[in-house]
ZAMIGU-395046 format. One record per residue (C-alpha): residue number from 0; x, y, z. Coordinates in Angstrom, 3 decimals. Layout:
! residues N
<pt k="NUM" x="X" y="Y" z="Z"/>
...
***
This chain:
! residues 389
<pt k="0" x="0.000" y="0.000" z="0.000"/>
<pt k="1" x="1.477" y="3.356" z="-1.081"/>
<pt k="2" x="0.574" y="6.087" z="1.412"/>
<pt k="3" x="1.230" y="9.751" z="0.712"/>
<pt k="4" x="1.836" y="11.851" z="3.830"/>
<pt k="5" x="1.249" y="15.615" z="3.635"/>
<pt k="6" x="2.346" y="17.973" z="6.406"/>
<pt k="7" x="1.230" y="21.539" z="5.682"/>
<pt k="8" x="2.363" y="24.704" z="7.415"/>
<pt k="9" x="1.877" y="28.399" z="6.720"/>
<pt k="10" x="4.767" y="28.578" z="4.218"/>
<pt k="11" x="5.629" y="24.967" z="3.488"/>
<pt k="12" x="4.389" y="21.447" z="2.737"/>
<pt k="13" x="6.404" y="18.349" z="3.509"/>
<pt k="14" x="5.522" y="15.216" z="1.553"/>
<pt k="15" x="6.531" y="11.605" z="2.004"/>
<pt k="16" x="5.395" y="8.670" z="-0.128"/>
<pt k="17" x="5.874" y="5.429" z="1.814"/>
<pt k="18" x="5.359" y="1.800" z="0.990"/>
<pt k="19" x="3.454" y="0.247" z="3.879"/>
<pt k="20" x="3.686" y="-1.806" z="5.977"/>
<pt k="21" x="7.395" y="-2.173" z="5.141"/>
<pt k="22" x="7.696" y="1.595" z="5.881"/>
<pt k="23" x="10.180" y="2.346" z="3.110"/>
<pt k="24" x="10.258" y="5.878" z="1.691"/>
<pt k="25" x="9.825" y="5.996" z="-2.085"/>
<pt k="26" x="9.887" y="9.767" z="-2.630"/>
<pt k="27" x="9.991" y="12.573" z="-0.084"/>
<pt k="28" x="10.669" y="16.260" z="0.030"/>
<pt k="29" x="9.515" y="19.730" z="0.923"/>
<pt k="30" x="7.980" y="22.711" z="-0.797"/>
<pt k="31" x="9.288" y="25.724" z="1.109"/>
<pt k="32" x="8.695" y="29.482" z="0.911"/>
<pt k="33" x="5.181" y="29.035" z="-0.481"/>
<pt k="34" x="3.840" y="32.397" z="-1.623"/>
<pt k="35" x="7.166" y="33.414" z="-3.108"/>
<pt k="36" x="8.295" y="33.800" z="-6.705"/>
<pt k="37" x="11.195" y="31.572" z="-5.750"/>
<pt k="38" x="9.712" y="28.717" z="-3.765"/>
<pt k="39" x="12.317" y="26.087" z="-2.924"/>
<pt k="40" x="11.642" y="22.406" z="-3.601"/>
<pt k="41" x="13.809" y="19.679" z="-2.135"/>
<pt k="42" x="13.186" y="16.138" z="-3.393"/>
<pt k="43" x="14.719" y="12.845" z="-2.306"/>
<pt k="44" x="14.116" y="9.630" z="-4.214"/>
<pt k="45" x="15.095" y="6.153" z="-3.055"/>
<pt k="46" x="18.655" y="5.426" z="-4.135"/>
<pt k="47" x="19.275" y="8.885" z="-5.634"/>
<pt k="48" x="20.951" y="12.089" z="-4.523"/>
<pt k="49" x="18.674" y="14.859" z="-3.192"/>
<pt k="50" x="17.510" y="17.345" z="-5.811"/>
<pt k="51" x="16.834" y="21.014" z="-5.262"/>
<pt k="52" x="15.061" y="23.414" z="-7.601"/>
<pt k="53" x="13.111" y="26.675" z="-7.605"/>
<pt k="54" x="9.491" y="26.960" z="-8.705"/>
<pt k="55" x="6.950" y="29.743" z="-8.384"/>
<pt k="56" x="4.156" y="28.563" z="-6.060"/>
<pt k="57" x="1.937" y="31.384" z="-4.871"/>
<pt k="58" x="-0.479" y="29.152" z="-2.970"/>
<pt k="59" x="-0.673" y="25.828" z="-1.163"/>
<pt k="60" x="-2.798" y="24.556" z="-4.043"/>
<pt k="61" x="0.033" y="25.421" z="-6.471"/>
<pt k="62" x="2.445" y="23.544" z="-4.223"/>
<pt k="63" x="0.234" y="20.434" z="-4.175"/>
<pt k="64" x="0.091" y="20.480" z="-7.987"/>
<pt k="65" x="3.889" y="20.709" z="-8.074"/>
<pt k="66" x="4.246" y="17.825" z="-5.602"/>
<pt k="67" x="1.977" y="15.650" z="-7.770"/>
<pt k="68" x="4.204" y="16.503" z="-10.742"/>
<pt k="69" x="7.275" y="15.474" z="-8.725"/>
<pt k="70" x="5.641" y="12.134" z="-7.900"/>
<pt k="71" x="4.768" y="11.712" z="-11.575"/>
<pt k="72" x="8.379" y="12.370" z="-12.592"/>
<pt k="73" x="9.381" y="9.622" z="-10.150"/>
<pt k="74" x="7.042" y="7.202" z="-11.902"/>
<pt k="75" x="4.017" y="7.295" z="-9.574"/>
<pt k="76" x="0.611" y="7.906" z="-11.123"/>
<pt k="77" x="-2.429" y="9.186" z="-9.217"/>
<pt k="78" x="-3.795" y="5.637" z="-9.266"/>
<pt k="79" x="-0.681" y="4.364" z="-7.434"/>
<pt k="80" x="-1.679" y="6.140" z="-4.220"/>
<pt k="81" x="-3.753" y="4.005" z="-1.835"/>
<pt k="82" x="-4.400" y="6.616" z="0.864"/>
<pt k="83" x="-3.344" y="10.092" z="1.973"/>
<pt k="84" x="-2.396" y="10.877" z="5.558"/>
<pt k="85" x="-2.603" y="14.506" z="6.674"/>
<pt k="86" x="-1.018" y="16.073" z="9.707"/>
<pt k="87" x="-3.601" y="18.333" z="11.348"/>
<pt k="88" x="-2.406" y="20.437" z="14.251"/>
<pt k="89" x="-5.582" y="20.952" z="16.278"/>
<pt k="90" x="-8.067" y="18.112" z="16.509"/>
<pt k="91" x="-10.535" y="19.679" z="18.926"/>
<pt k="92" x="-12.899" y="16.925" z="20.061"/>
<pt k="93" x="-10.954" y="14.123" z="18.352"/>
<pt k="94" x="-8.711" y="11.950" z="20.512"/>
<pt k="95" x="-7.480" y="9.671" z="17.738"/>
<pt k="96" x="-6.784" y="9.670" z="14.003"/>
<pt k="97" x="-9.888" y="9.537" z="11.778"/>
<pt k="98" x="-10.948" y="9.216" z="8.149"/>
<pt k="99" x="-11.718" y="12.739" z="6.944"/>
<pt k="100" x="-15.393" y="13.519" z="6.360"/>
<pt k="101" x="-17.279" y="16.798" z="6.011"/>
<pt k="102" x="-17.879" y="16.732" z="9.776"/>
<pt k="103" x="-14.155" y="16.328" z="10.415"/>
<pt k="104" x="-13.361" y="19.256" z="8.111"/>
<pt k="105" x="-15.889" y="21.413" z="9.966"/>
<pt k="106" x="-14.118" y="20.659" z="13.249"/>
<pt k="107" x="-10.721" y="21.493" z="11.716"/>
<pt k="108" x="-12.195" y="24.786" z="10.502"/>
<pt k="109" x="-13.705" y="25.570" z="13.926"/>
<pt k="110" x="-10.315" y="25.079" z="15.550"/>
<pt k="111" x="-8.523" y="27.456" z="13.166"/>
<pt k="112" x="-8.765" y="30.348" z="15.625"/>
<pt k="113" x="-6.883" y="28.246" z="18.167"/>
<pt k="114" x="-4.149" y="27.178" z="15.713"/>
<pt k="115" x="-4.063" y="30.030" z="13.158"/>
<pt k="116" x="-0.587" y="29.194" z="11.837"/>
<pt k="117" x="-1.571" y="25.642" z="10.928"/>
<pt k="118" x="-5.220" y="24.560" z="10.767"/>
<pt k="119" x="-6.276" y="26.864" z="7.900"/>
<pt k="120" x="-3.399" y="25.544" z="5.785"/>
<pt k="121" x="-3.982" y="21.938" z="6.876"/>
<pt k="122" x="-7.568" y="22.306" z="5.634"/>
<pt k="123" x="-6.591" y="23.932" z="2.336"/>
<pt k="124" x="-4.192" y="21.092" z="1.565"/>
<pt k="125" x="-6.762" y="18.453" z="2.558"/>
<pt k="126" x="-9.306" y="19.918" z="0.146"/>
<pt k="127" x="-6.744" y="20.286" z="-2.661"/>
<pt k="128" x="-5.565" y="16.696" z="-2.189"/>
<pt k="129" x="-9.138" y="15.358" z="-2.083"/>
<pt k="130" x="-9.782" y="16.896" z="-5.503"/>
<pt k="131" x="-6.690" y="15.214" z="-6.924"/>
<pt k="132" x="-7.237" y="11.916" z="-5.102"/>
<pt k="133" x="-11.047" y="11.663" z="-4.852"/>
<pt k="134" x="-11.253" y="7.884" z="-4.793"/>
<pt k="135" x="-8.962" y="7.106" z="-1.850"/>
<pt k="136" x="-9.363" y="7.553" z="1.909"/>
<pt k="137" x="-7.854" y="10.660" z="3.469"/>
<pt k="138" x="-6.897" y="10.356" z="7.137"/>
<pt k="139" x="-6.337" y="13.172" z="9.642"/>
<pt k="140" x="-3.614" y="12.523" z="12.217"/>
<pt k="141" x="-3.961" y="15.172" z="14.919"/>
<pt k="142" x="-1.145" y="16.766" z="16.920"/>
<pt k="143" x="-3.468" y="16.937" z="19.899"/>
<pt k="144" x="-4.487" y="13.256" z="19.929"/>
<pt k="145" x="-1.317" y="11.929" z="21.582"/>
<pt k="146" x="-1.809" y="14.348" z="24.479"/>
<pt k="147" x="-5.430" y="13.302" z="25.128"/>
<pt k="148" x="-4.050" y="11.133" z="27.969"/>
<pt k="149" x="-3.112" y="14.155" z="30.106"/>
<pt k="150" x="-4.697" y="13.872" z="33.569"/>
<pt k="151" x="-7.194" y="16.569" z="34.502"/>
<pt k="152" x="-4.746" y="18.168" z="36.939"/>
<pt k="153" x="-2.430" y="18.761" z="33.974"/>
<pt k="154" x="-4.914" y="19.748" z="31.270"/>
<pt k="155" x="-7.140" y="22.088" z="33.298"/>
<pt k="156" x="-6.205" y="25.743" z="33.760"/>
<pt k="157" x="-6.843" y="27.416" z="37.134"/>
<pt k="158" x="-9.757" y="29.383" z="35.644"/>
<pt k="159" x="-13.480" y="29.433" z="36.450"/>
<pt k="160" x="-15.038" y="26.102" z="35.537"/>
<pt k="161" x="-17.527" y="27.740" z="33.186"/>
<pt k="162" x="-14.681" y="28.611" z="30.773"/>
<pt k="163" x="-13.809" y="24.943" z="30.510"/>
<pt k="164" x="-17.397" y="23.837" z="29.885"/>
<pt k="165" x="-18.544" y="26.711" z="27.662"/>
<pt k="166" x="-15.405" y="27.310" z="25.589"/>
<pt k="167" x="-13.437" y="24.047" z="26.044"/>
<pt k="168" x="-10.503" y="26.050" z="27.383"/>
<pt k="169" x="-7.963" y="23.452" z="28.465"/>
<pt k="170" x="-4.474" y="22.277" z="27.590"/>
<pt k="171" x="-4.478" y="20.282" z="24.347"/>
<pt k="172" x="-0.787" y="19.950" z="23.502"/>
<pt k="173" x="0.717" y="19.736" z="20.029"/>
<pt k="174" x="3.503" y="18.082" z="17.988"/>
<pt k="175" x="1.849" y="14.785" z="18.928"/>
<pt k="176" x="3.188" y="12.665" z="16.028"/>
<pt k="177" x="6.763" y="13.773" z="16.771"/>
<pt k="178" x="6.498" y="13.041" z="20.504"/>
<pt k="179" x="4.772" y="9.708" z="19.907"/>
<pt k="180" x="7.459" y="8.681" z="17.422"/>
<pt k="181" x="10.166" y="9.554" z="19.966"/>
<pt k="182" x="8.482" y="7.278" z="22.504"/>
<pt k="183" x="8.241" y="4.387" z="20.049"/>
<pt k="184" x="11.801" y="4.779" z="18.763"/>
<pt k="185" x="13.342" y="5.216" z="22.217"/>
<pt k="186" x="11.509" y="2.141" z="23.497"/>
<pt k="187" x="12.860" y="0.202" z="20.513"/>
<pt k="188" x="16.436" y="1.366" z="21.208"/>
<pt k="189" x="16.202" y="0.449" z="24.897"/>
<pt k="190" x="14.500" y="-2.874" z="24.222"/>
<pt k="191" x="11.419" y="-1.883" z="26.225"/>
<pt k="192" x="7.701" y="-1.775" z="25.600"/>
<pt k="193" x="6.202" y="1.704" z="25.325"/>
<pt k="194" x="4.242" y="0.998" z="28.515"/>
<pt k="195" x="7.500" y="0.416" z="30.424"/>
<pt k="196" x="8.992" y="3.778" z="29.520"/>
<pt k="197" x="9.083" y="7.017" z="31.528"/>
<pt k="198" x="10.899" y="9.756" z="29.616"/>
<pt k="199" x="11.048" y="13.403" z="28.527"/>
<pt k="200" x="10.691" y="14.279" z="24.856"/>
<pt k="201" x="11.675" y="17.506" z="23.072"/>
<pt k="202" x="10.713" y="18.766" z="19.648"/>
<pt k="203" x="12.967" y="21.727" z="18.876"/>
<pt k="204" x="12.360" y="23.435" z="15.551"/>
<pt k="205" x="10.605" y="26.566" z="14.323"/>
<pt k="206" x="7.952" y="25.540" z="16.809"/>
<pt k="207" x="9.220" y="23.884" z="19.980"/>
<pt k="208" x="7.643" y="21.772" z="22.691"/>
<pt k="209" x="8.453" y="19.311" z="25.467"/>
<pt k="210" x="6.449" y="16.455" z="26.934"/>
<pt k="211" x="6.553" y="14.279" z="30.040"/>
<pt k="212" x="5.888" y="10.629" z="29.244"/>
<pt k="213" x="4.822" y="8.090" z="31.888"/>
<pt k="214" x="4.232" y="4.488" z="30.904"/>
<pt k="215" x="4.517" y="5.494" z="27.250"/>
<pt k="216" x="1.710" y="8.063" z="27.519"/>
<pt k="217" x="1.802" y="11.842" z="27.605"/>
<pt k="218" x="1.050" y="13.182" z="31.094"/>
<pt k="219" x="2.159" y="16.785" z="30.567"/>
<pt k="220" x="3.324" y="18.970" z="27.715"/>
<pt k="221" x="4.533" y="22.527" z="27.282"/>
<pt k="222" x="2.081" y="23.684" z="24.605"/>
<pt k="223" x="-1.435" y="24.228" z="25.884"/>
<pt k="224" x="-4.715" y="25.650" z="24.588"/>
<pt k="225" x="-2.852" y="26.831" z="21.483"/>
<pt k="226" x="0.641" y="26.159" z="20.064"/>
<pt k="227" x="1.688" y="29.588" z="21.377"/>
<pt k="228" x="2.332" y="28.409" z="24.929"/>
<pt k="229" x="5.473" y="26.839" z="26.391"/>
<pt k="230" x="9.023" y="27.019" z="25.115"/>
<pt k="231" x="10.472" y="30.043" z="23.345"/>
<pt k="232" x="10.242" y="29.515" z="19.576"/>
<pt k="233" x="11.400" y="31.086" z="16.319"/>
<pt k="234" x="8.710" y="33.764" z="16.138"/>
<pt k="235" x="6.323" y="32.681" z="18.924"/>
<pt k="236" x="6.748" y="33.980" z="22.437"/>
<pt k="237" x="6.054" y="30.834" z="24.427"/>
<pt k="238" x="5.038" y="31.445" z="28.050"/>
<pt k="239" x="4.216" y="35.061" z="28.900"/>
<pt k="240" x="2.173" y="36.557" z="31.718"/>
<pt k="241" x="-1.544" y="36.915" z="30.992"/>
<pt k="242" x="-1.213" y="40.294" z="32.677"/>
<pt k="243" x="0.830" y="41.532" z="29.702"/>
<pt k="244" x="-2.139" y="40.890" z="27.403"/>
<pt k="245" x="-4.509" y="42.764" z="29.705"/>
<pt k="246" x="-2.034" y="45.653" z="30.031"/>
<pt k="247" x="-1.601" y="46.026" z="26.265"/>
<pt k="248" x="-5.354" y="45.856" z="25.654"/>
<pt k="249" x="-5.856" y="48.632" z="28.216"/>
<pt k="250" x="-3.272" y="50.672" z="26.333"/>
<pt k="251" x="-5.142" y="50.493" z="23.038"/>
<pt k="252" x="-3.672" y="47.429" z="21.355"/>
<pt k="253" x="-6.020" y="45.529" z="19.066"/>
<pt k="254" x="-6.522" y="41.762" z="19.026"/>
<pt k="255" x="-4.886" y="41.591" z="15.575"/>
<pt k="256" x="-1.833" y="43.496" z="16.834"/>
<pt k="257" x="-1.514" y="41.159" z="19.801"/>
<pt k="258" x="-1.930" y="38.028" z="17.709"/>
<pt k="259" x="0.642" y="39.174" z="15.171"/>
<pt k="260" x="3.162" y="40.198" z="17.828"/>
<pt k="261" x="2.886" y="36.978" z="19.841"/>
<pt k="262" x="2.824" y="34.600" z="16.862"/>
<pt k="263" x="4.996" y="36.277" z="14.230"/>
<pt k="264" x="7.245" y="38.897" z="15.863"/>
<pt k="265" x="8.366" y="37.349" z="19.161"/>
<pt k="266" x="10.654" y="34.477" z="20.173"/>
<pt k="267" x="14.149" y="34.426" z="18.693"/>
<pt k="268" x="13.197" y="37.095" z="16.155"/>
<pt k="269" x="11.701" y="39.424" z="18.717"/>
<pt k="270" x="14.599" y="39.244" z="21.177"/>
<pt k="271" x="17.496" y="39.186" z="18.716"/>
<pt k="272" x="15.985" y="41.685" z="16.292"/>
<pt k="273" x="18.022" y="39.863" z="13.646"/>
<pt k="274" x="16.588" y="36.507" z="12.644"/>
<pt k="275" x="14.131" y="33.733" z="13.505"/>
<pt k="276" x="16.731" y="31.101" z="12.474"/>
<pt k="277" x="18.714" y="29.930" z="15.514"/>
<pt k="278" x="21.789" y="29.167" z="13.403"/>
<pt k="279" x="21.850" y="32.774" z="12.203"/>
<pt k="280" x="21.184" y="34.069" z="15.719"/>
<pt k="281" x="24.161" y="32.020" z="16.967"/>
<pt k="282" x="26.362" y="33.539" z="14.239"/>
<pt k="283" x="25.363" y="37.050" z="15.318"/>
<pt k="284" x="25.944" y="36.117" z="18.954"/>
<pt k="285" x="29.396" y="34.779" z="18.090"/>
<pt k="286" x="30.172" y="38.083" z="16.366"/>
<pt k="287" x="29.424" y="39.892" z="19.630"/>
<pt k="288" x="25.832" y="41.007" z="19.201"/>
<pt k="289" x="24.401" y="41.258" z="22.754"/>
<pt k="290" x="20.732" y="40.907" z="21.734"/>
<pt k="291" x="21.481" y="37.689" z="19.870"/>
<pt k="292" x="23.421" y="36.329" z="22.871"/>
<pt k="293" x="20.419" y="37.113" z="25.058"/>
<pt k="294" x="18.071" y="35.335" z="22.632"/>
<pt k="295" x="20.204" y="32.178" z="22.769"/>
<pt k="296" x="20.460" y="32.338" z="26.567"/>
<pt k="297" x="16.687" y="32.723" z="26.907"/>
<pt k="298" x="15.986" y="29.853" z="24.505"/>
<pt k="299" x="18.264" y="27.502" z="26.437"/>
<pt k="300" x="17.068" y="28.663" z="29.860"/>
<pt k="301" x="13.421" y="28.014" z="29.060"/>
<pt k="302" x="14.177" y="24.554" z="27.700"/>
<pt k="303" x="16.126" y="23.732" z="30.878"/>
<pt k="304" x="13.197" y="24.884" z="33.034"/>
<pt k="305" x="10.859" y="22.399" z="31.394"/>
<pt k="306" x="13.495" y="19.666" z="31.475"/>
<pt k="307" x="13.955" y="20.167" z="35.210"/>
<pt k="308" x="10.231" y="20.226" z="35.953"/>
<pt k="309" x="9.499" y="17.056" z="33.997"/>
<pt k="310" x="12.614" y="15.277" z="35.278"/>
<pt k="311" x="11.526" y="15.910" z="38.865"/>
<pt k="312" x="8.020" y="14.648" z="38.115"/>
<pt k="313" x="9.278" y="11.323" z="36.728"/>
<pt k="314" x="11.253" y="9.531" z="39.463"/>
<pt k="315" x="11.735" y="6.478" z="37.193"/>
<pt k="316" x="13.007" y="8.560" z="34.281"/>
<pt k="317" x="14.891" y="6.336" z="31.834"/>
<pt k="318" x="15.571" y="8.646" z="28.894"/>
<pt k="319" x="15.412" y="12.074" z="27.323"/>
<pt k="320" x="15.040" y="12.144" z="23.535"/>
<pt k="321" x="15.209" y="15.142" z="21.228"/>
<pt k="322" x="14.185" y="15.723" z="17.620"/>
<pt k="323" x="13.574" y="18.620" z="15.233"/>
<pt k="324" x="15.938" y="20.733" z="13.143"/>
<pt k="325" x="17.479" y="22.609" z="16.079"/>
<pt k="326" x="17.890" y="19.504" z="18.246"/>
<pt k="327" x="19.372" y="17.462" z="15.422"/>
<pt k="328" x="21.696" y="20.013" z="13.844"/>
<pt k="329" x="23.133" y="22.224" z="16.612"/>
<pt k="330" x="25.319" y="20.421" z="19.199"/>
<pt k="331" x="25.973" y="23.699" z="21.051"/>
<pt k="332" x="22.294" y="24.068" z="21.971"/>
<pt k="333" x="22.145" y="20.498" z="23.292"/>
<pt k="334" x="25.333" y="21.091" z="25.285"/>
<pt k="335" x="23.799" y="24.181" z="26.889"/>
<pt k="336" x="20.461" y="22.491" z="27.659"/>
<pt k="337" x="22.187" y="19.538" z="29.368"/>
<pt k="338" x="24.853" y="21.631" z="31.113"/>
<pt k="339" x="25.904" y="20.043" z="34.438"/>
<pt k="340" x="24.192" y="16.795" z="33.427"/>
<pt k="341" x="25.963" y="13.665" z="32.284"/>
<pt k="342" x="26.396" y="13.983" z="28.548"/>
<pt k="343" x="29.482" y="13.111" z="26.542"/>
<pt k="344" x="30.984" y="16.150" z="24.833"/>
<pt k="345" x="32.651" y="13.920" z="22.261"/>
<pt k="346" x="29.420" y="12.101" z="21.398"/>
<pt k="347" x="27.448" y="15.332" z="21.360"/>
<pt k="348" x="29.885" y="17.190" z="19.096"/>
<pt k="349" x="29.944" y="14.274" z="16.654"/>
<pt k="350" x="26.157" y="14.084" z="16.385"/>
<pt k="351" x="24.773" y="16.214" z="13.544"/>
<pt k="352" x="21.635" y="15.180" z="11.661"/>
<pt k="353" x="21.814" y="11.551" z="12.707"/>
<pt k="354" x="20.608" y="9.203" z="15.408"/>
<pt k="355" x="22.941" y="8.952" z="18.390"/>
<pt k="356" x="23.154" y="8.546" z="22.132"/>
<pt k="357" x="24.895" y="11.573" z="23.621"/>
<pt k="358" x="24.770" y="10.657" z="27.317"/>
<pt k="359" x="27.969" y="9.617" z="29.057"/>
<pt k="360" x="28.612" y="5.970" z="29.856"/>
<pt k="361" x="28.077" y="6.744" z="33.560"/>
<pt k="362" x="24.667" y="8.389" z="33.102"/>
<pt k="363" x="21.651" y="6.582" z="34.564"/>
<pt k="364" x="19.360" y="8.532" z="32.229"/>
<pt k="365" x="20.031" y="7.908" z="28.547"/>
<pt k="366" x="19.927" y="10.939" z="26.245"/>
<pt k="367" x="19.220" y="10.415" z="22.551"/>
<pt k="368" x="19.072" y="12.543" z="19.433"/>
<pt k="369" x="16.613" y="10.986" z="16.983"/>
<pt k="370" x="15.982" y="12.369" z="13.477"/>
<pt k="371" x="12.469" y="13.683" z="13.092"/>
<pt k="372" x="10.077" y="11.167" z="11.577"/>
<pt k="373" x="6.599" y="12.296" z="12.426"/>
<pt k="374" x="5.791" y="11.485" z="8.801"/>
<pt k="375" x="6.443" y="7.805" z="9.507"/>
<pt k="376" x="4.072" y="7.943" z="12.463"/>
<pt k="377" x="1.406" y="9.524" z="10.231"/>
<pt k="378" x="1.936" y="6.784" z="7.637"/>
<pt k="379" x="1.583" y="4.124" z="10.344"/>
<pt k="380" x="-1.628" y="5.646" z="11.690"/>
<pt k="381" x="-3.074" y="6.016" z="8.182"/>
<pt k="382" x="-2.180" y="2.436" z="7.260"/>
<pt k="383" x="-3.712" y="1.087" z="10.476"/>
<pt k="384" x="-7.014" y="2.867" z="9.838"/>
<pt k="385" x="-7.239" y="2.047" z="6.130"/>
<pt k="386" x="-6.155" y="-1.590" z="6.468"/>
<pt k="387" x="-8.005" y="-2.241" z="9.726"/>
<pt k="388" x="-4.818" y="-3.596" z="11.299"/>
***
């Protein structure tokens, strides 16, 4: 069964065509800088060197058309696709992956205000893909589903109960496929069942989050009602005082100004004033820019706060696993996050964009870097639903 995985964001779409259940990737890649005259496409085919080319894609629908052309160039016709799995950030009432129906699309639309950087684009890509692949099942794999196991003490906010019942204001958590994949892969490495594993997981990329895992299930996570909460991110603020919002509203700020500032102008970009890319921020910091140094220090400090809180809450902690572009590609950030903990500098420095254990031989808690493969998790979930296995 050939399953096409689509992971849409505000300016990009990742795609991954996998042969299931053997899980081999046939063609994968990314359409980046959507909306630009010079969108960047990266394509990897089995047994071939990665290709990179520019193509004008002014919309997500244009990008989907281009991805279908890429698959065609690789020898895969529309009729070769058995199912399409879609990453959807906010699942609202859904606690598991589902076949997409009109009712499911309505729920995705309703949750767009909660996840404005993702859900609208997830929905656009779903509808574009359904037009191109009308005769196959489309499955939504929700970021929030993995975190549906949070206990009430973790998912409830200390707000009046009516807000929970009337508006469903609670912690939902996000990046579920990435965190779930880390659990499964770490359990495999350690030779344990998922249910035997207590661990901390980190997804560090443009968006960043952490999760506490007990018995293989999520019991706490840094993102909450929306993906804006938690760790400092590329352009998102992460945790800020609610009092700041009230103060700015009293001083004449509009909701649109607040939303734009917190989602698009904060985080690494807001503090450094230079870039939202941590690699670039590190370069500026190395050149002596004090605002960039502060941005790096804040990013690391906030990650360490969550690591410490979750570590303390898991007395049988066996592992910490990290994934995402920042976690995989920047040893310096990992070194700073695990400062004064037992990691091997040699192992850490040697680990760039590959799977590796970076903890020292003496460490009781194993620390792993695992390349991001949420797409594989989405393919697995889609295959399980479509095949009934």
